[in-house]
Each structure stands twice: as structure tokens, then as C-alpha cells.
GUSEVO-628645 format. One record per residue (C-alpha): x, y, z. Coordinates in Angstrom, 2 decimals. Layout:
<pts>
- xx | yy | zz
- X | Y | Z
...
</pts>
This chain:
<pts>
- xx | yy | zz
- 151.98 | 93.49 | 116.60
- 150.54 | 95.52 | 113.78
- 152.44 | 97.64 | 111.30
- 151.94 | 101.22 | 110.03
- 149.39 | 101.42 | 107.17
- 151.80 | 104.01 | 105.44
- 155.35 | 103.05 | 105.82
- 155.25 | 99.47 | 107.29
- 156.99 | 100.48 | 110.55
- 155.81 | 98.42 | 113.64
- 153.39 | 100.31 | 115.76
- 151.38 | 99.10 | 118.88
- 147.74 | 98.38 | 118.74
- 146.97 | 101.57 | 120.77
- 148.98 | 103.97 | 118.59
- 146.88 | 106.53 | 116.72
- 149.95 | 107.82 | 114.64
- 153.01 | 106.09 | 113.50
- 156.27 | 107.10 | 115.25
- 158.33 | 106.94 | 112.14
- 156.24 | 108.65 | 109.36
- 153.53 | 110.35 | 111.43
- 150.68 | 108.57 | 109.48
- 147.32 | 108.27 | 111.02
- 146.63 | 104.62 | 111.74
- 143.22 | 103.00 | 111.11
- 141.06 | 102.28 | 114.16
- 139.68 | 98.80 | 114.31
- 136.57 | 98.13 | 116.41
- 137.63 | 97.38 | 120.05
- 140.95 | 99.09 | 119.74
- 139.85 | 102.59 | 120.43
- 142.18 | 104.87 | 122.35
- 141.57 | 104.23 | 126.05
- 141.38 | 107.96 | 126.87
- 138.82 | 108.73 | 124.20
- 136.07 | 109.58 | 126.72
- 136.39 | 110.01 | 130.49
- 132.78 | 108.95 | 130.89
- 132.90 | 105.85 | 128.60
- 132.92 | 103.32 | 131.55
- 130.06 | 105.00 | 133.47
- 126.53 | 103.51 | 133.40
- 124.05 | 106.25 | 132.61
- 122.26 | 105.75 | 136.05
- 125.53 | 106.24 | 137.95
- 126.25 | 109.43 | 135.96
- 122.80 | 110.73 | 136.67
- 123.09 | 110.09 | 140.56
- 126.66 | 111.67 | 140.76
- 125.39 | 114.91 | 139.28
- 123.45 | 115.60 | 142.55
- 126.12 | 114.98 | 145.08
- 126.41 | 118.13 | 147.11
- 129.85 | 119.75 | 146.62
- 131.17 | 117.79 | 143.70
- 128.03 | 117.25 | 141.60
- 128.57 | 120.29 | 139.49
- 131.98 | 118.94 | 138.43
- 130.38 | 115.63 | 137.35
- 127.70 | 117.49 | 135.66
- 130.04 | 119.60 | 133.65
- 132.05 | 116.50 | 132.58
- 128.78 | 114.57 | 131.70
- 127.71 | 117.58 | 129.46
- 131.07 | 117.77 | 127.80
- 131.25 | 113.79 | 127.31
- 130.70 | 112.26 | 123.91
- 129.28 | 109.19 | 125.62
- 126.04 | 111.15 | 126.87
- 125.77 | 113.71 | 124.08
- 122.54 | 112.14 | 122.72
- 121.27 | 110.64 | 126.09
- 118.59 | 113.29 | 127.10
- 117.77 | 111.71 | 130.41
- 121.45 | 111.92 | 131.76
- 121.74 | 115.42 | 130.23
- 118.53 | 116.45 | 132.17
- 119.91 | 115.30 | 135.37
- 123.31 | 116.91 | 134.65
- 121.54 | 120.38 | 133.87
- 119.31 | 119.96 | 136.96
- 122.34 | 119.15 | 139.02
- 124.03 | 122.38 | 137.85
- 120.97 | 124.40 | 138.56
- 120.61 | 122.92 | 142.06
- 124.25 | 123.76 | 142.62
- 123.49 | 127.41 | 141.61
- 120.76 | 127.44 | 144.28
- 123.29 | 126.33 | 146.73
- 125.53 | 129.21 | 145.55
- 122.77 | 131.73 | 145.85
- 121.90 | 130.57 | 149.40
- 125.61 | 130.66 | 150.43
- 126.65 | 133.95 | 148.93
- 123.44 | 136.04 | 149.22
- 121.08 | 134.58 | 151.83
- 123.77 | 133.78 | 154.43
- 125.39 | 137.30 | 154.48
- 121.92 | 138.88 | 154.37
- 120.81 | 136.74 | 157.40
- 123.93 | 137.90 | 159.32
- 123.22 | 141.50 | 158.70
- 119.59 | 141.69 | 159.29
- 118.37 | 140.77 | 162.79
- 114.76 | 139.64 | 161.65
- 116.50 | 136.94 | 159.27
- 118.35 | 135.31 | 162.00
- 115.67 | 132.93 | 162.78
- 117.16 | 130.13 | 160.80
- 116.15 | 131.15 | 157.35
- 119.44 | 130.29 | 155.77
- 119.49 | 126.83 | 157.70
- 116.02 | 126.01 | 156.47
- 117.09 | 126.84 | 152.79
- 120.14 | 124.68 | 153.18
- 118.17 | 121.89 | 154.62
- 115.62 | 122.03 | 151.91
- 118.46 | 121.98 | 149.24
- 120.15 | 118.92 | 150.96
- 116.89 | 117.06 | 151.01
- 116.30 | 117.96 | 147.44
- 119.75 | 116.64 | 146.42
- 119.23 | 113.41 | 148.43
- 115.80 | 112.98 | 146.88
- 117.07 | 113.59 | 143.41
- 119.80 | 111.04 | 143.89
- 117.25 | 108.51 | 144.83
- 115.00 | 109.44 | 141.85
- 117.96 | 109.28 | 139.43
- 119.03 | 105.98 | 140.91
- 115.45 | 104.80 | 139.93
- 115.82 | 106.13 | 136.29
- 113.15 | 108.74 | 137.03
- 113.33 | 112.17 | 135.56
- 111.64 | 114.04 | 138.38
- 111.47 | 117.77 | 137.77
- 112.13 | 119.94 | 140.69
- 110.17 | 123.20 | 140.99
- 111.71 | 126.04 | 138.91
- 114.98 | 124.32 | 138.01
- 113.30 | 121.28 | 136.47
- 111.75 | 123.28 | 133.79
- 114.98 | 124.98 | 133.10
- 116.74 | 121.53 | 132.97
- 114.16 | 120.08 | 130.41
- 114.64 | 123.06 | 128.22
- 118.38 | 122.92 | 128.46
- 118.50 | 119.16 | 127.83
- 116.24 | 119.50 | 124.77
- 118.47 | 122.14 | 123.22
- 121.34 | 119.59 | 122.51
</pts>
């Protein structure tokens, strides 16, 4: 069991501050705080694939972009941004196209369902590409994702 570098009080190896004097404890390699980064245990390929999961991929994308682990990994950041932009396309289809199709009889011929199917296929396709470590750019959102990932 280590001791405080300031007052000599016993501290645990995981303590960042001393419980007696409040002094900051030096961090030795391998004893970093376990909650330092939520994405520390994720492989870059896993994080990239999870960014495209319909419904929850946007949450993973936000966590990846906020994570210190992937701050300098341009490929993973590209997938996170592209996953976010793909989610925005889902929102636009759901909040704009679906109500418009319900109001206009000439749009009731499955346009919303076709767009939804295209977005689902694009998500599955991008999960496969990310799983193969390929940075495939989708039309429109791919260029935006490249620019956003380059902007660090």
C-alpha cells in the first residue's frame, strides 16, 4: 500500500488525492484512474462500427468524439461524424418526409419507406465497411464527415 507524497498518510494505489491533506498523488504508469476515459477499452474498429447502429449510433458517435482515446484518430472520428450525419438524415426523413407524405396524396406511394430502406441499407453497409477498416464516403455526408474529422 503506497503512502501520500505530501504527508505520508497511507493511500490506495487508485487514489488521486490524499484523504488527509488533499495533496495530489503522482500517477505511475499502469495505475491510471479506471474511469479516466469511457472509450479506453474499445478497439478503434469496434467504436467505428458502433457509430452506425441505427437508433443508438448517434450516442456512440458523441461519446467517441468527446473521448480522449480517439482525439487524434482521424479514421474513427470520420466514422463518428459520418454516423452523426447519417442520423441527421434519419431525423429529416422521420420529421419532415413522413409527415409530408401523410399530408400529400401524391407522396403516399412509399417514398418515405424507400428513403427509410435506403438509410437502413446505408447504415448496414457502413457497419460492414467500418468493420473492414475502410473509410468509405457516403454521398453528401461523406465529404462533410471528412471536413469535420480534419478540423480536429
